[in-house]
C-alpha positions in Angstrom: 0.0 0.0 0.0 1.2 3.5 -0.9 0.5 6.6 1.1 0.0 10.3 0.2 -0.1 13.4 2.3 -3.5 14.9 2.7 -3.0 18.3 1.0 -0.6 20.5 2.8 -1.1 18.7 6.2 1.3 16.1 7.7 -1.3 13.4 7.7 -0.7 10.5 5.4 -3.6 8.5 4.0 -3.5 5.1 2.3 -4.1 5.5 -1.5 -7.1 3.1 -1.1 -9.5 3.8 1.8 -12.4 1.8 3.1 -15.9 3.4 3.2 -19.1 2.2 4.9 -21.6 3.9 2.6 -24.2 1.4 1.3 -22.2 -1.5 3.0 -22.0 -1.5 6.8 -25.3 -2.3 8.6 -26.8 -2.8 5.1 -25.0 -5.3 3.0 -22.3 -6.1 5.6 -23.1 -7.2 9.1 -20.8 -7.6 12.1 -18.9 -10.9 11.5 -18.2 -10.1 7.8 -17.3 -6.5 8.8 -14.8 -7.7 11.3 -13.1 -9.9 8.6 -13.1 -7.0 6.1 -11.6 -4.5 8.6 -9.0 -7.0 9.8 -7.9 -7.7 6.2 -7.9 -3.9 5.5 -5.3 -3.4 8.2 -3.2 -6.3 6.9 -3.3 -4.7 3.4 -2.1 -1.4 4.9 -5.3 0.6 4.6 -5.3 3.2 7.3 -8.3 5.4 6.4 -11.8 4.3 7.3 -14.7 6.6 6.2 -18.2 6.7 7.5 -21.0 9.2 8.3 -23.8 9.7 10.8 -26.4 9.4 8.1 -25.2 5.9 6.9 -28.1 3.7 8.1 -28.9 6.5 10.6 -25.9 5.8 12.8 -25.8 2.0 12.5 -22.7 2.1 10.3 -20.8 4.2 12.9 -22.0 1.8 15.6 -20.7 -1.2 13.7 -17.3 0.4 13.3 -17.5 1.2 17.0 -17.7 -2.6 17.7 -14.6 -3.3 15.6 -12.1 -0.4 15.5 -11.4 0.1 19.2 -9.5 -3.2 19.3 -6.8 -1.7 17.1 -4.2 0.8 18.1 -5.9 4.2 17.7 -2.5 5.8 16.7 -2.4 3.7 13.6 -5.5 4.6 11.7 -7.6 7.5 10.6 -11.4 7.7 11.0 -13.6 10.2 9.2 -17.2 10.9 9.7 -19.7 13.6 8.5 -22.7 15.7 9.3 -25.5 17.5 7.5 -28.3 15.2 6.6 -31.4 14.9 8.9 -31.0 12.3 11.6 -34.6 12.6 12.7 -37.8 14.6 11.9 -36.8 17.4 14.2 -35.9 20.8 12.7 -32.8 21.1 14.9 -31.4 17.7 13.9 -30.1 18.6 10.4 -27.9 21.1 8.6 -24.7 22.8 9.7 -25.9 25.0 12.6 -23.8 25.3 15.6 -26.3 23.2 17.6 -26.4 20.4 15.0 -22.6 20.3 14.6 -22.2 20.0 18.4 -24.9 17.3 18.7 -23.6 15.4 15.7 -20.0 15.1 16.8 -21.0 14.0 20.2 -23.4 11.4 18.8 -20.8 10.1 16.3 -18.1 9.8 19.0 -20.5 7.9 21.2 -21.4 5.4 18.5 -17.8 5.0 17.3 -16.6 4.6 21.0 -13.8 7.1 20.4 -12.6 10.3 22.1 -12.0 12.0 18.7 -12.2 11.6 14.9 -9.4 12.5 12.6 -11.5 14.1 9.9 -15.0 15.7 10.2 -16.7 16.5 6.9 -19.5 18.9 6.3 -21.5 16.4 4.2 -23.1 19.1 2.0 -23.2 23.0 2.0 -26.0 24.4 4.2 -27.6 27.5 2.5 -29.7 28.1 5.6 -26.8 28.6 8.0 -24.3 31.4 7.8 -21.0 30.0 6.7 -19.2 31.8 9.5 -21.4 30.1 12.1 -20.6 26.7 10.7 -16.9 27.2 10.6 -16.8 28.8 14.1 -18.5 25.7 15.4 -16.0 23.5 13.6 -13.2 25.6 15.1 -14.6 25.1 18.6 -14.7 21.3 18.3 -11.2 21.3 16.9 -10.0 23.2 20.0 -12.0 20.9 22.2 -10.0 18.0 20.8 -13.0 16.2 19.3 -11.7 16.5 15.7 -8.3 17.0 14.2 -9.0 18.1 10.6 -12.2 19.2 8.8 -13.3 19.0 5.3 -16.1 19.5 2.7 -18.1 17.1 0.6 -19.9 18.0 -2.6 -19.2 21.8 -2.1 -18.7 24.0 -5.1 -15.3 25.7 -5.8 -16.7 29.1 -4.7 -18.1 27.7 -1.5 -14.7 26.1 -0.7 -12.9 29.4 -1.5 -15.3 31.3 0.7 -14.6 28.9 3.6 -10.9 29.3 3.2 -11.1 33.1 3.1 -13.2 33.2 6.3 -10.6 31.0 8.0 -7.7 33.0 6.8 -9.3 36.3 7.9 -10.0 34.9 11.5 -7.0 32.7 12.0 -9.1 29.6 12.1 -8.2 26.1 10.9 -8.8 25.9 7.1 -10.5 22.9 5.5 -7.9 20.2 4.8 -9.7 17.8 2.5 -12.6 17.6 0.1 -14.7 14.5 -0.6 -16.4 14.6 -4.0 -17.9 12.1 -6.5 -15.1 11.3 -9.0 -14.5 8.5 -11.4 -13.9 7.9 -15.1 -17.6 8.5 -15.9 -18.1 11.5 -13.6 -15.2 14.0 -14.1 -17.0 17.2 -13.2 -14.7 18.2 -10.4 -11.8 18.7 -12.8 -13.1 22.0 -14.2 -13.1 24.1 -11.0 -13.5 22.1 -7.8 -10.2 20.1 -7.9 -8.2 23.2 -8.9 -9.7 25.1 -6.0 -8.7 22.3 -3.6 -5.1 22.2 -5.0 -4.6 26.0 -4.9 -5.8 26.0 -1.2 -3.6 23.1 -0.1 -6.5 20.7 0.4 -6.4 16.9 -0.3 -9.1 15.1 -2.2 -10.5 11.7 -1.0 -13.1 10.8 -3.6 -16.1 8.5 -3.2 -17.6 6.1 -5.8 -14.3 5.7 -7.8 -15.9 2.7 -9.4 -19.2 4.3 -10.1 -21.1 2.0 -7.8 -19.4 -1.0 -9.5 -20.3 0.0 -13.1 -16.6 0.4 -13.9 -15.7 -3.1 -12.7 -17.1 -4.7 -15.9 -19.6 -6.9 -14.0 -22.5 -5.3 -15.9 -21.1 -6.1 -19.3 -23.6 -5.7 -22.2 -26.3 -4.6 -19.7 -26.4 -7.9 -17.8 -27.2 -7.4 -14.1 -26.0 -10.3 -12.0 -28.2 -11.6 -9.3 -27.1 -10.3 -5.8 -25.2 -7.4 -7.3 -25.8 -3.8 -6.2 -27.4 -3.1 -9.6 -30.1 -5.7 -8.9 -30.9 -4.2 -5.5 -33.8 -1.7 -5.9 -32.9 0.0 -2.6 -29.4 0.7 -3.7 -29.3 1.1 -7.5 -31.0 4.4 -7.8 -27.7 6.1 -8.7 -26.8 3.5 -11.3 -29.9 3.0 -13.4 -29.1 5.4 -16.1 -25.6 4.0 -16.5 -26.8 0.4 -16.4 -29.2 1.1 -19.3 -26.6 2.9 -21.4 -25.3 0.1 -23.6 -22.9 2.5 -25.4 -21.2 3.4 -22.1 -21.1 -0.3 -21.0 -19.5 -1.1 -24.4 -16.7 1.5 -23.8 -16.1 -0.1 -20.4 -15.9 -3.5 -22.0 -13.3 -2.2 -24.5 -10.9 -1.6 -21.6 -10.3 -5.3 -21.1 -7.1 -5.4 -23.4 -5.6 -2.5 -21.5 -6.2 -4.1 -18.2 -4.8 -7.3 -19.5 -1.6 -5.5 -20.6 -0.9 -4.4 -17.0 -2.1 -7.7 -15.6 -4.8 -6.1 -13.6 -8.6 -6.1 -13.4 -10.9 -3.5 -14.8 -11.6 -2.2 -11.3 -7.9 -1.8 -10.6 -7.5 0.0 -14.0 -10.3 2.5 -13.1 -8.8 3.1 -9.6 -5.3 3.5 -11.1 -6.7 6.2 -13.5 -8.1 8.2 -10.5 -4.8 7.9 -8.6 -2.8 9.0 -11.6 -4.2 12.5 -10.9 -1.7 14.2 -8.5 -4.6 16.2 -6.8 -6.1 12.9 -5.5 -5.0 11.8 -2.0 -7.1 8.6 -1.6 -9.9 6.7 -3.3 -12.7 5.5 -1.0 -14.0 2.0 -2.0 -16.9 0.1 -0.5 -16.2 -3.6 -0.8 -18.7 -6.1 0.6 -16.3 -9.1 0.7 -12.7 -9.6 1.6 -11.8 -10.7 -1.9 -13.4 -7.5 -3.3 -11.3 -5.5 -0.8 -8.1 -7.3 -1.9 -8.8 -6.6 -5.5 -9.4 -2.9 -5.0 -6.4 -2.5 -2.6 -4.1 -3.9 -5.3 -4.7 -0.8 -7.4 -2.3 1.1 -5.1 1.0 1.5 -6.8 -0.2 0.7 -10.3 1.3 3.3 -12.6 -0.4 3.8 -16.0 1.9 5.1 -18.8 1.0 8.4 -20.3 -0.3 7.1 -23.7 -2.8 4.8 -21.9 -3.8 7.6 -19.5 -4.5 9.8 -22.5 -6.5 7.1 -24.2 -8.7 6.7 -21.1 -9.2 10.4 -21.0 -10.3 10.4 -24.6 -12.6 7.4 -24.2 -14.3 8.9 -21.1 -14.0 12.7 -21.8 -14.6 15.2 -19.0 
């Protein structure tokens, strides 16, 4: 496993991280989760990503049953806040109250005294940005979080946050977590450059487009038991699974993957990691073998002609 600095910080993250969105407390239960986390540590993965909203706290609770057995100095945990955790008006958004309540709830479920990274899971147009960042600054100084980041914010929103922090001497956001993969390259235009210019790392989610880039849906076939066959989880994939032209382009990558002796999934992950602005790719394996396959993408170096060919085949 290779490691990269998270932006301008001294924190080093594994190139492949393990995330619990759509997996923990949903597809993956306790015994299987223990096996996956144990293997993740063996493979050198040191970054584990979750959020309060994932199964309404159950994903955090599952991690809280597993991670405390490991040396806390040896791994990084990230969680997030924004989405409603109940029907109450105060239990959502990025107000000072919700941020304080959220971090306390997450720490209780995770059975930890602090988290390494705390993400604002979306931008909150109903709360003054200065209120949000001051609340973040408070919980940094209380020792509840070490770094903070953004997720799915625009370039202008990120720059506004950085400016406020610089003006007041507060801790600036250190990392962004956007959607990014071969099919979805929207961050390249303005968001990724904004992160790089402000010294932020980028840990992207869905680097395999929910599994579409693994080749398992070749010619539109949807295997039984796959995420694509699960009506409660495939809402973000349906357009892609019905796009035979897109699936054909993915199938055409097989010779390139074979050239490097890797899988299609590893090829797609290696493409993301070829971008120097990326710190870590967050994968969501549901089995140990899937985790092992994804982790093997770390250290794969694509040559420039193949990288250009991928960019042409899947244009921004």
